[in-house]
C-alpha angles and dihedrals in degrees: 000000000000093000089052093052093245096126117076095348087161095054120106119280091228087068096044099271124124095243090230126157127270087249091058091050088050092053091053093048093047092051092050093045090054087065097037126345090209092062091054092062089076096065092035093057090040090056095043096048096033094055091050090049094045093051101040112022125092109264092248092054094045091048092052095052114025096065088054090051093050094048092050091243093117127043119202133201127194112230111204111115117089132195096254095051140356104193101043097084093163095063108055126168099197106096136207111199119196114237112175108291092352143065122223112213121203131174142049138290120199139195092024117165112231090011095147097035106043122109091206140003138214099227126197114208140168112258096161134054119290092248089061089072113182091001090065097058122100135179129231137184106230124184108223093226091064111124113262098038121118131170140199129197125226126225100235135190092233145354091054093165095067094063101222113200150121130293120208121202114198108184091318110187120209131168121261087242089071092065111108109228122324126330113278095029097098097094092053091048095052094045091051089048093051091052085063101040094046091063090047091050089053089056092048090056093045090053094050092048091046091053090055091046093052091049090048094052089053091047097052090047092056102033114091125209129167089358098305139076114273088240089075091065112084092203085066102037100040096065089052090049090051089051090052091054095048094047092047091052094049091047090056090049091053094050091044088055091050091049089053089052092051089051091050089241124145111273108158094114094046091049091052090052090052090053097050100036098040099059096036094050092043090054091052094046096046090046089055090049089052090052091046088062091055116201090352089061090058090059124099086224090077121066100228094089090051094048090047092054092045096053094041088067090058090060084069109029124076092019130335123247089256092057091045091054090048089054092052091049091048091050090052102044105011132234092333085083092059114081094198096046094119092058093063 
């Protein structure tokens, strides 16, 4: 994929990327996800992590890692979620303590995609006091072969290829030069990154659902029942038609969000909509496609069950639907929509 320019197409040319738009990166990810959503995680994580590194790392650090991301030589994970809470990114327990020209990182990250496969991670850690909330979070680039790092892999229902798991940091020492931007800027970085990845996740889900829809249309055209193709029965064809409409609408929302990003326009609310509507709708559509195939759909020989399990995980990871709706409400009416606003 690296040789074809499919990884990090949106990353700067000075680091080996193609300098393409967010929309172009979305097109590549959608095309890959149509074949296998798990494969599309490689360019998605490359774009998410690569953009954070390109914007906030020292030029020497970015120059050492981004070309390896683009070529496919280096896989990155983003280490934010912790065991005690996944959505509360402002209140992290994992700490990074300054010690001369180094930071010492201690704690645990959990439910991290590519945890046991990544060559490096963008790690978000607390550098300020707990009462500082979001203002006490900083980001670091941490090579995964640094002494003191251990990983475990989860046994998941779907998306087995991405190797979700935990990362343990036991007094891990990294140089100050591996900090991304100034102390206290980590929360801003991750939120900006998620505004991008949430639109891409929406496209992943649209692609998986579209693959099942296309296969289902072919099936009901060929399958005979009561002397006629199943496609003649509106009870069979109408649910697929509804799925086509919903997926088409969400796809347009995702690309609209990416166009806003390319134009440097606000898109936080739209990105949240992509993230909650994309996975939920894909789950419903793929489930209907599975049912359309009858007893064949229940077989492991057909891909619908695998796609269903894969997209279900995206209803949880990278922000639940409840958090996405909270973001939309906050963008519309401000912090009055956030019950815990006074804490941060």
